[in-house]
C-alpha positions in Angstrom: 28.3 48.3 -85.1 27.1 50.7 -82.7 25.3 48.1 -80.8 28.2 45.7 -80.6 30.4 48.5 -79.4 27.8 49.7 -76.9 28.2 46.4 -75.3 32.4 46.4 -75.3 32.0 49.8 -73.5 29.0 48.6 -70.8 31.6 45.2 -70.7 34.7 47.3 -69.9 33.3 49.6 -67.7 31.9 46.3 -65.6 34.8 44.3 -65.9 37.2 47.2 -65.3 39.9 45.4 -63.0 40.1 42.9 -65.4 40.5 45.3 -68.6 43.1 47.0 -66.7 45.1 44.1 -65.5 45.1 42.9 -68.8 46.5 45.9 -70.4 49.0 46.4 -67.7 50.3 42.4 -68.5 50.4 43.7 -71.9 52.1 46.8 -71.1 55.1 45.0 -69.2 55.5 42.4 -71.7 56.7 44.7 -74.6 58.4 46.6 -72.4 60.5 43.6 -71.6 60.4 41.9 -74.5 62.2 45.7 -76.2 64.3 45.6 -73.3 65.7 42.0 -74.2 65.8 42.2 -78.3 69.2 43.0 -80.1 69.7 46.0 -81.6 68.6 46.1 -85.2 71.1 46.5 -88.3 71.2 49.3 -90.3 69.5 48.5 -93.9 70.0 50.8 -96.6 66.8 52.1 -98.6 66.1 49.2 -101.3 63.8 49.6 -104.4 63.1 46.1 -106.5 63.0 46.2 -110.1 65.0 49.2 -110.7 68.1 49.1 -112.1 70.3 50.1 -109.3 68.9 47.0 -107.0 69.5 45.0 -109.9 73.1 46.1 -109.8 73.5 45.6 -106.4 72.0 42.1 -106.5 74.8 40.7 -108.8 77.4 42.6 -106.5 76.1 40.6 -103.5 76.4 37.4 -105.8 79.9 38.0 -107.8 81.4 39.9 -104.8 80.2 38.4 -101.8 83.1 39.3 -99.9 82.8 43.1 -100.5 79.9 42.7 -98.2 81.4 41.0 -95.1 82.8 44.4 -94.3 81.3 46.5 -91.3 80.9 50.3 -90.8 82.9 52.6 -92.1 84.6 55.7 -90.8 86.2 58.9 -93.2 88.4 60.6 -91.3 89.3 64.0 -93.0 92.4 66.3 -92.8 92.8 69.8 -93.7 95.9 71.8 -93.1 96.4 75.2 -91.7 95.9 78.3 -94.1 98.7 78.8 -95.9 100.5 75.2 -95.7 100.0 71.6 -97.6 98.6 68.3 -95.8 101.7 67.0 -97.2 104.4 69.0 -95.2 106.0 67.1 -92.9 105.0 67.8 -89.8 101.1 67.5 -91.3 101.8 64.1 -92.4 103.1 63.1 -89.2 100.3 64.7 -87.4 97.8 62.4 -89.9 100.2 59.3 -89.6 100.3 59.7 -85.6 96.7 59.8 -85.5 95.6 57.0 -88.1 98.5 54.9 -86.0 96.6 55.3 -82.8 93.9 53.0 -84.4 95.5 50.5 -86.4 94.7 47.2 -84.1 92.2 49.0 -81.9 89.1 47.4 -80.9 86.4 46.4 -84.1 89.2 48.0 -86.5 89.5 45.8 -89.7 91.8 48.3 -91.6 92.7 52.0 -92.3 94.3 53.5 -95.4 97.1 55.7 -95.8 96.0 58.9 -97.6 99.5 59.3 -98.9 99.7 55.9 -100.4 96.6 55.5 -101.8 96.3 59.1 -103.3 93.4 60.4 -101.2 95.2 63.9 -101.2 93.4 67.2 -102.9 95.7 68.4 -106.0 96.2 71.3 -104.4 97.5 69.3 -101.3 95.5 71.0 -98.6 93.0 68.5 -98.0 93.3 64.4 -97.5 91.5 61.7 -96.0 91.6 58.2 -94.7 88.9 55.4 -94.5 88.9 53.4 -91.2 87.0 49.8 -92.1 85.2 48.0 -88.8 84.4 44.5 -88.5 81.4 45.4 -87.1 77.8 47.3 -88.0 77.3 50.9 -86.7 74.7 49.7 -84.2 77.1 47.4 -82.9 80.3 49.6 -82.1 80.9 50.2 -78.9 81.8 53.1 -77.3 85.4 52.3 -76.6 85.4 52.2 -80.5 83.4 55.4 -80.8 85.8 57.0 -78.1 88.8 55.9 -79.9 88.0 57.3 -83.4 87.2 60.8 -81.8 90.2 60.6 -80.0 92.3 60.2 -82.9 90.5 63.1 -84.4 91.3 65.2 -81.1 95.1 63.9 -81.5 95.5 65.4 -84.8 93.4 68.7 -84.1 95.7 69.4 -81.4 98.7 69.4 -83.8 97.3 72.2 -85.3 95.1 70.2 -87.9 91.4 70.5 -89.2 89.7 67.3 -88.5 86.1 65.9 -89.2 84.5 62.5 -89.3 82.4 61.2 -92.1 81.1 57.8 -92.9 78.5 55.4 -91.3 80.8 54.7 -88.1 79.1 57.7 -85.9 75.4 57.0 -87.4 73.2 56.4 -84.1 69.5 55.5 -83.7 67.3 58.8 -83.1 67.4 59.5 -79.8 63.7 59.8 -77.9 62.6 62.7 -75.6 63.9 65.7 -76.8 62.9 69.1 -75.9 60.1 69.9 -78.8 58.7 66.7 -78.4 58.1 67.3 -74.7 56.8 70.7 -75.5 54.5 69.0 -78.2 53.2 66.5 -75.1 52.9 69.4 -72.8 50.9 72.0 -75.4 48.8 68.5 -75.4 48.2 68.5 -72.0 47.2 71.8 -71.5 44.8 71.7 -74.5 43.0 68.6 -73.3 42.5 70.5 -69.9 41.2 73.6 -71.2 38.9 71.5 -73.4 37.6 69.3 -70.4 37.6 71.5 -67.7 39.0 68.2 -65.6 42.5 67.0 -64.7 41.0 63.5 -64.1 39.6 63.6 -68.0 42.7 64.9 -69.5 45.2 62.8 -67.5 43.0 59.6 -68.8 43.5 60.6 -72.2 47.2 61.1 -71.8 47.1 58.1 -69.9 45.7 55.9 -72.5 47.8 57.4 -75.5 50.8 57.0 -73.6 49.3 53.1 -72.3 48.9 52.2 -76.4 52.2 54.1 -77.4 54.7 52.2 -75.1 52.8 49.1 -76.5 53.5 49.6 -80.4 57.0 51.1 -79.5 57.6 48.0 -77.6 56.9 45.9 -79.8 58.5 47.6 -82.8 61.7 47.3 -80.7 61.5 43.8 -80.1 61.3 43.0 -83.8 63.2 45.4 -84.9 66.0 42.9 -85.3 64.2 40.1 -87.2 62.3 42.3 -89.5 64.7 44.5 -90.0 63.2 47.6 -88.7 64.8 51.1 -88.5 65.0 53.5 -85.8 62.6 56.1 -88.4 59.9 53.2 -88.0 59.7 53.0 -84.5 59.6 57.3 -84.7 56.6 57.1 -86.6 55.0 54.8 -84.8 55.8 56.8 -81.5 54.3 60.0 -83.7 51.1 58.4 -85.1 50.3 56.6 -82.0 50.7 59.4 -79.5 48.3 61.9 -81.8 45.9 59.5 -82.7 45.7 57.7 -79.4 44.9 61.2 -77.7 42.7 62.0 -80.3 40.5 58.6 -79.9 40.5 58.7 -75.8 39.5 62.4 -75.8 36.4 61.8 -78.6 35.1 59.0 -76.5 35.8 60.8 -73.0 34.0 64.0 -74.3 31.0 61.7 -75.2 30.7 60.1 -72.0 30.6 63.3 -70.6 27.8 65.0 -72.7 25.8 61.7 -72.1 26.5 62.0 -67.7 25.8 65.2 -68.0 22.2 64.2 -69.4 21.4 62.3 -66.4 22.5 59.0 -67.7 23.9 56.3 -65.5 27.4 55.8 -65.7 27.5 52.3 -67.3 25.1 53.4 -69.4 26.8 56.3 -70.8 29.9 54.3 -71.0 28.4 52.0 -73.4 26.6 54.8 -75.2 29.8 57.1 -75.9 31.6 53.8 -76.7 28.9 52.9 -79.3 28.5 56.3 -80.8 31.8 58.1 -80.6 33.8 54.4 -80.6 31.8 54.0 -84.0 33.5 56.9 -85.7 36.7 55.8 -84.0 36.9 52.4 -85.8 35.9 53.7 -89.0 38.6 57.0 -88.7 41.3 54.1 -87.6 40.4 52.0 -90.2 40.7 54.6 -92.6 44.3 55.2 -91.2 45.1 51.3 -91.4 43.9 51.0 -94.6 45.9 53.9 -95.8 49.1 53.2 -94.2 48.9 49.3 -94.9 48.4 50.0 -98.7 51.6 52.0 -98.9 53.2 48.8 -99.3 51.5 48.5 -102.8 54.8 51.0 -103.8 57.4 48.7 -103.7 59.9 50.1 -101.1 60.5 47.8 -98.2 61.2 50.8 -95.7 58.3 52.4 -96.8 55.9 49.3 -96.3 57.6 48.8 -92.7 56.7 52.4 -91.9 53.0 51.8 -93.0 52.7 48.7 -90.9 54.5 50.3 -88.1 52.4 53.0 -88.0 49.0 51.1 -89.1 50.0 49.0 -85.6 50.2 51.8 -83.7 46.5 53.1 -84.7 45.3 49.7 -84.5 46.3 49.5 -80.8 45.1 53.3 -80.2 41.5 52.3 -81.3 41.7 49.2 -79.2 43.0 51.0 -76.0 40.0 53.7 -76.8 37.4 51.0 -76.7 38.3 49.1 -73.9 40.6 50.7 -71.3 39.5 54.2 -71.8 35.7 53.1 -70.6 37.1 51.0 -68.2 38.9 54.0 -66.5 35.5 55.9 -66.3 34.8 53.2 -63.6 38.0 53.9 -61.7 37.8 57.6 -61.7 34.0 58.0 -61.5 32.9 61.8 -61.3 36.1 63.1 -61.6 35.8 63.0 -65.1 33.4 65.1 -65.5 34.2 69.0 -65.0 33.5 70.4 -62.0 30.6 72.7 -63.5 28.6 69.4 -64.1 29.5 67.5 -61.2 27.4 70.5 -59.3 25.0 70.8 -61.8 24.2 67.0 -61.6 23.9 66.7 -57.7 20.6 67.1 -56.3 19.1 70.6 -56.4 21.5 71.4 -59.5 20.7 73.0 -62.6 20.9 71.0 -65.6 23.6 71.9 -68.0 22.7 72.9 -71.3 26.5 72.8 -72.3 29.9 72.1 -70.1 31.7 75.6 -70.8 32.0 78.6 -73.4 33.5 76.3 -76.4 30.8 75.1 -77.7 28.7 78.4 -77.7 31.8 79.6 -79.9 31.5 76.9 -82.1 27.6 77.6 -82.6 28.3 81.4 -83.5 31.3 80.3 -86.1 28.5 78.5 -87.8 26.2 80.3 -87.1 28.3 83.0 -89.1 29.6 80.9 -91.8 25.8 79.7 -92.7 25.5 84.2 -93.3 28.2 84.3 -95.5 28.5 80.5 -97.1 30.1 82.2 -100.5 32.6 84.8 -98.8 33.8 81.7 -96.4 34.1 78.9 -99.2 35.9 81.7 -101.4 38.8 83.3 -99.1 39.3 79.9 -97.2 39.8 78.3 -101.1 41.7 80.6 -102.6 44.2 80.7 -100.0 44.8 77.3 -99.5 45.4 77.3 -103.3 47.7 80.2 -102.9 49.4 78.0 -100.2 49.6 75.2 -102.7 50.8 76.6 -105.2 54.7 76.0 -104.5 53.6 72.4 -105.3 54.3 72.8 -108.5 57.9 72.6 -107.9 58.1 70.2 -106.1 61.5 68.0 -106.4 62.1 64.4 -104.6 65.2 63.5 -103.6 66.5 61.6 -100.5 69.1 63.4 -97.8 72.5 62.8 -97.3 75.3 64.1 -94.7 74.8 67.7 -96.7 71.1 67.8 -95.4 72.6 67.6 -91.4 73.4 70.6 -89.5 76.6 72.3 -90.0 77.2 71.7 -86.1 77.6 68.2 -87.1 81.1 66.7 -87.9 79.4 64.6 -90.8 78.3 67.6 -92.2 81.4 69.3 -92.0 83.3 66.4 -92.9 80.8 66.2 -96.5 81.9 70.0 -96.7 85.5 69.5 -96.6 85.3 66.7 -99.2 83.5 68.5 -101.7 85.8 71.7 -101.5 89.0 69.1 -101.6 87.9 66.7 -104.4 84.7 68.2 -106.0 81.3 68.2 -105.2 80.3 64.8 -106.8 83.2 63.3 -104.7 80.4 62.5 -102.2 78.4 60.9 -104.2 80.3 58.4 -107.1 78.3 56.2 -109.4 79.4 52.3 -109.6 78.9 50.9 -112.9 78.7 47.5 -112.8 79.4 45.1 -115.8 78.1 41.6 -116.2 80.2 40.1 -118.4 79.2 36.8 -118.4 77.9 36.9 -121.6 80.8 38.7 -123.8 83.5 36.6 -125.4 86.5 38.7 -124.3 86.1 39.9 -120.6 88.8 42.7 -120.7 88.3 44.0 -123.7 84.9 44.6 -122.9 86.2 46.1 -119.2 88.2 48.4 -121.1 85.4 49.3 -123.7 83.2 50.6 -120.6 85.9 52.5 -118.9 86.2 54.6 -122.2 82.7 55.0 -122.7 81.9 56.6 -119.2 85.1 58.5 -119.6 83.8 60.4 -122.8 80.2 61.1 -121.0 80.1 64.8 -120.6 79.8 65.2 -116.7 82.3 62.9 -115.4 85.3 64.3 -113.3 87.4 61.1 -112.9 87.0 57.4 -113.7 88.4 54.4 -111.3 90.6 51.3 -112.9 87.7 48.3 -112.9 87.9 45.7 -110.3 87.3 42.0 -111.3 85.5 39.4 -109.8 87.5 35.7 -109.2 86.0 34.3 -112.2 86.7 37.5 -114.1 82.8 37.6 -115.4 81.6 40.7 -113.7 83.9 44.3 -113.2 83.1 47.4 -111.4 84.7 50.4 -111.7 84.1 54.0 -109.8 82.8 56.8 -111.9 82.8 60.5 -110.0 80.5 63.2 -111.1 81.0 66.5 -111.5 78.0 67.8 -110.0 76.5 67.0 -106.4 74.6 64.1 -105.4 71.2 65.9 -105.1 71.8 68.2 -108.4 69.5 67.8 -111.4 72.6 67.4 -113.6 73.5 64.4 -111.6 70.1 63.0 -112.4 70.7 63.6 -116.3 74.3 62.2 -115.8 72.8 59.1 -114.7 70.2 58.6 -117.7 73.0 59.6 -120.0 75.5 57.0 -118.8 72.4 54.4 -118.9 71.8 55.8 -122.7 75.5 55.5 -123.4 75.8 51.8 -122.4 72.9 50.3 -124.5 75.6 50.8 -127.2 77.9 48.8 -125.3 75.6 45.8 -124.5 74.8 45.4 -128.2 78.6 45.7 -129.4 79.8 42.7 -126.4 76.7 41.0 -125.0 77.8 42.5 -121.6 75.1 43.9 -119.2 76.3 47.2 -117.4 74.3 48.6 -114.9 74.7 52.1 -113.1 74.3 51.8 -109.5 75.7 53.2 -106.2 74.0 55.3 -103.4 73.2 58.1 -105.6 71.9 56.3 -108.7 69.7 54.3 -106.3 68.3 57.7 -104.8 67.5 58.7 -108.2 65.6 55.1 -108.9 63.6 55.3 -105.7 62.6 59.3 -106.2 61.4 58.7 -109.9 59.9 55.8 -108.5 57.7 57.8 -105.8 57.2 60.4 -108.7 55.2 57.8 -110.5 53.5 56.2 -107.8 52.1 59.4 -106.6 49.3 60.0 -108.8 48.4 56.2 -108.6 48.6 56.0 -105.3 46.5 59.7 -104.8 43.6 58.2 -106.6 43.2 54.9 -105.0 43.3 57.1 -101.4 40.2 59.3 -103.0 38.4 56.6 -104.2 38.3 54.9 -101.0 37.2 57.8 -98.7 34.5 58.6 -101.7 33.8 54.9 -101.1 33.8 54.9 -97.0 32.0 58.0 -96.6 29.3 57.1 -99.2 28.5 54.2 -96.8 28.8 56.3 -93.5 26.8 59.2 -94.5 24.5 57.6 -97.4 25.2 60.6 -99.7 26.8 61.5 -102.9 28.3 65.1 -102.3 29.4 65.0 -99.1 31.9 62.2 -99.9 32.8 64.4 -102.9 33.4 67.5 -101.4 35.6 65.8 -98.6 37.6 64.3 -101.4 38.2 67.9 -102.8 38.7 69.2 -99.4 41.4 66.6 -98.4 43.4 67.5 -102.0 43.6 70.9 -100.8 44.8 70.5 -97.4 47.5 68.1 -99.1 48.1 70.2 -101.7 48.7 73.4 -99.1 51.0 71.2 -97.1 53.2 69.8 -99.6 53.2 73.6 -101.0 54.6 74.5 -97.0 57.2 71.7 -97.7 58.4 73.2 -101.0 58.8 76.5 -99.6 60.7 75.5 -96.5 63.1 72.8 -97.4 63.3 73.6 -101.2 63.2 77.3 -101.4 64.1 77.9 -97.7 61.8 80.0 -96.3 61.6 80.0 -92.4 64.1 76.8 -92.7 66.1 78.7 -90.4 63.5 78.8 -87.6 63.6 74.9 -87.3 66.8 74.0 -88.4 67.2 73.2 -91.4 70.4 75.3 -92.7 70.6 73.2 -96.3 68.1 73.2 -98.9 67.2 70.8 -101.4 65.0 68.4 -102.6 62.0 67.3 -100.4 62.5 63.7 -99.4 61.1 61.2 -101.7 59.1 59.3 -99.2 57.1 61.9 -97.7 54.2 63.3 -100.3 53.0 59.2 -100.4 53.7 59.1 -96.7 51.8 62.1 -95.5 48.8 61.3 -98.4 48.7 58.0 -96.3 48.5 59.8 -92.9 46.4 62.8 -93.8 43.8 60.6 -95.6 42.9 58.8 -92.3 43.1 62.0 -90.0 41.2 64.2 -92.3 38.3 61.1 -92.3 38.6 61.3 -88.5 37.6 65.3 -88.5 34.9 64.7 -91.0 33.4 61.8 -89.5 33.3 63.2 -86.2 31.7 66.9 -87.2 29.2 65.5 -90.2 28.0 62.5 -87.9 26.4 64.8 -85.7 25.2 67.0 -88.6 23.5 63.7 -90.1 22.1 62.9 -86.9 20.4 66.0 -86.6 19.2 65.9 -90.2 17.7 62.4 -90.1 16.0 63.6 -87.0 14.0 66.5 -89.1 16.4 69.4 -88.3 16.4 71.8 -91.5 20.2 71.9 -93.4 21.2 75.1 -91.5 20.4 73.6 -88.0 21.9 70.3 -88.8 25.1 72.1 -89.4 25.0 74.3 -86.4 24.2 71.2 -84.1 27.3 69.3 -85.7 29.2 72.3 -84.4 27.6 72.6 -81.2 28.6 68.9 -80.2 31.4 68.6 -81.8 33.3 71.5 -82.6 35.3 72.1 -79.6 36.5 68.5 -79.3 37.5 68.6 -82.7 39.5 71.5 -82.5 41.1 70.8 -79.5 41.7 67.1 -81.4 43.4 69.2 -84.0 45.3 71.4 -81.8 46.6 68.6 -79.9 47.6 66.2 -83.2 48.9 69.5 -84.6 51.0 69.9 -81.5 52.5 66.1 -81.5 53.6 66.4 -85.3 55.3 69.3 -84.5 57.3 68.3 -82.1 59.0 66.1 -83.8 60.5 69.2 -86.2 63.5 69.8 -84.0 65.2 65.8 -84.3 68.1 66.2 -86.5 67.0 63.5 -88.8 65.7 64.9 -91.8 62.9 62.4 -92.4 61.3 62.7 -89.0 62.0 66.9 -89.5 60.1 66.6 -93.0 57.6 64.7 -92.0 56.8 66.6 -88.8 56.5 69.6 -90.8 54.0 68.1 -93.2 52.3 66.4 -91.1 51.7 69.2 -89.0 50.7 71.8 -91.6 48.1 69.3 -93.5 46.8 68.7 -90.1 46.3 72.2 -89.3 45.2 73.2 -92.6 42.8 69.9 -92.9 41.1 70.3 -89.7 40.8 74.6 -88.9 40.3 75.3 -93.0 38.9 72.7 -94.8 36.4 71.1 -92.2 35.7 74.1 -89.9 35.1 76.5 -92.9 34.7 75.1 -96.1 32.8 71.9 -95.4 30.1 73.6 -93.5 30.1 76.5 -96.5 29.8 74.0 -99.1 26.9 72.5 -97.1 24.9 75.4 -96.6 25.3 76.2 -100.3 24.2 72.7 -101.2 21.4 72.6 -98.7 19.1 69.2 -98.5 20.6 68.1 -101.9 23.9 67.3 -99.8 22.2 64.8 -97.8 20.6 63.2 -101.3 21.3 59.6 -102.1 20.1 57.7 -105.4 17.2 55.2 -104.1 19.3 52.0 -105.9 22.6 52.8 -103.7 20.4 53.4 -100.5 19.1 49.7 -101.3 22.5 48.5 -102.0 24.9 50.1 -99.3 25.1 48.4 -96.0 24.1 50.7 -92.8 26.9 50.6 -90.1 24.7 53.2 -87.8 28.0 55.4 -87.1 25.3 57.6 -85.4 24.1 54.9 -83.1 20.2 55.0 -84.0 20.2 51.3 -83.1 21.4 52.6 -79.4 17.7 54.6 -79.4 15.7 51.7 -77.6 18.0 52.2 -74.4 16.6 54.1 -71.8 19.3 55.9 -70.1 18.7 55.0 -66.5 19.2 57.7 -63.7 22.9 58.8 -62.5 23.5 57.8 -59.3 24.6 60.3 -56.5 26.4 58.3 -54.0 29.5 58.0 -56.3 31.2 61.2 -55.3 34.3 59.5 -54.4 36.0 56.8 -56.5 36.5 55.1 -53.0 33.0 55.1 -52.3 32.1 52.8 -55.7 31.3 49.1 -55.9 31.9 46.9 -58.8 30.1 47.8 -61.7 29.0 51.4 -60.6 30.5 55.3 -61.0 
C-alpha cells in the first residue's frame, strides 16, 4: 500500500493544477446542488420491529387521514395571578388571539379551549392546538410571524402566553460562537505546532474543502433520503476534525522529509506513502465503525453513520491528493522559518523543527523511568472518572431538555403545571379488532383495562376507524415522559393487554412518542454490548495486521475501553447528575440521549486508532531497525508526539465547539466526543500505552510464527520505500513564482 500511495503523492504533486481544478469543480458542484435542493421534511425516530413502530404502521394503514395534517402549534395561556383564564376579559383575549389566526395562510384549523375542555381544573391555564397544512420546514416566515403575533396580542392583554409544538421547530443554525471558537483554537494550535502560517492555512483549507463538499452533498440528498439537520451537523463536526488532523499528519511528514534535504516531489511521495498509509488505515477504521451503526436497526442512526462515514472518506481522499498538490503550489513556505534557514546553502541541518519534539522525548523518558507509577495513576484515574457510567440511563430528550429561555420549554412547563407532568407525554393505545367478534365491546373492555392500571391519570374516549376494525384511545400518565415510573407504566400496560387479547382475539398495542422513546432506549441498551464487542474485535484484528503483534492490539483495545468508559462517566455526571451543567447551558438533567453511547463508541473507536497508529508506527519502525524497546518508545514520541498532541487538541476543540448548540443531541455529542478524544489521546495513548510497552519490553512485538506467515503485510511504515533514494532539494524554490511545473 505504501508504494501505491507513494506514486499517488508524486502524481498529485506533479499534476497539482489538474488536482486542484478537479477539487474546485467538485466543491462548486456540491455547493450548487445544495443551493438548488429542496428542504427536507422532519422525520421522527423509528425503530422497526418494536411494538410502538408496529402500532404506528397500523395507524398509517387504518387512519390515513390522520397523516395528512402538517405541523402543529400549541398556544398555552396562563391567567394573571389571582385570576382565572375563564374570566370574561381573559376569555375575550384568548378568543381574539385565536381569531387572528383563523383563515390565515397555511392554517388548517384552531381549537377553542373552552369548547374542547382544554382548561386546567383550577381554571388558570388553557391551551389551543393550531394545525397547519404544511410541515414545519415548509412554513413560511409570514405564517410563523402570524403565530408569534397572536401570542403577543394575548400578552398585551395581560396573559402569559407560550408556544409549543412542531411549528417552531427549525433546522439547527451553523456558525455559532462556540463553533467559531473551536476553529480558531484549531488554527492557533496548527500555527504553534507547524511554525508556519502557510502550513497551518494549508491544513485548514483542505479540511474546509472536504467538509464543504460533504455538507453540500448531505444537503442535496436531504430531501430524497430524509436526512435531518443532525446528520448534517455530524458530517460537519467529523469532517472538520479528521480533515484537519489528516492534513496535519501528512504535512508534518512532508516537512520532516524536506528538513532532511529530500527533493520536494520525492518528499511529497514519501509523506503520502508513509503518513498517508496511516491516514488510510485510520480513516478506514472510522468508516467501518460508522457504517456498522446500521446493524442497530434505527434508520436515523444509520443515516448519521453513513453521513459521518462519507465525510471521513472525503477527508482521506483530500489528504491523499489535494494536500500534496498544495505542497507544489506553496513551495518552501510550507516549511517553518527555522528549517528554511537551515536548508539554505551554508545552513545547519536541523535535528528537529522546534521545541515540542524535545518535550515529547523528555516525557517518554520520564515514563520509561516510572512505568508502574504512571500506569497505576492514569489507570486508576480513568477508572474513577468512569465510575458514574455504572448509573447510565438512556432516554430521548424532548422540550423539557431545552433552555428555559425558549418558549417551547416554558410551554412545556405550563402544561405540566396545569394538566400534570404526564400531559406532555401521552400514550396511544391502538386496538386491532379485525379478529374480534364484537368490536364495540372490545373497545370498551380495553378502555376499562387501561383505566384500571395504576399510574394512569386519564383516558380519552376511543376513536374508531371508518371500517370500525381499529380503535385508538389516549391515556395520560401521572408521571413525566422521561421518568422511570412512566417506563414501568408502559410495560405494565402491555402486560395487562395480554389478558384482553386472550379474551377477545384483538391485538392491543401501546405506542406514542413516549412509548417509542422507551422502546428505542431499550433497544439501544440491548445493542450496546454486542456492538462494543464487534468494535473491540475489529480493533484487535486490524491492529494485529498493522503492527504484527498480539499484545499491542490487546493493550490498545483495553485503553479504548477505558477512554470510552470515562467519556460515559462524564456524560452521566453532566447530563444526569448536573455536575457543571450550568456552564454549558444544561438546565434540566435527565437520561442521556439514547443514541449517544453507540454513536460515541463508533466514532471514538476510529479516532483512537488514529493516535495508536501514528504513535506506534514510528515505534515499530525503530524496533524493526534494531532499536531497543525503550529506544523505540522514545523514537515514536520524538517523531510523532508533537503531531499527535496537536491533532488531539484540534479535534477536542472542534468537538467542544458544538457544545454551545441548542440541539440536545449535538450538545451531548460534543461533550462526549470531546471528553473521549481528550482521555484517549492524552491519558491512554500518551501515558498508559508507553508505560505498558515499557513493562512488556520485547514481548510487546511478539507474533506467533503461524500468524506471521498468514497475515498480510500492509507496510504501514513504508518499508517498501526504502529503495527510493531521496534526491537533493532544489534551492531555487525560494519563491512560489519561480516554480516550474513539477518542481518545488
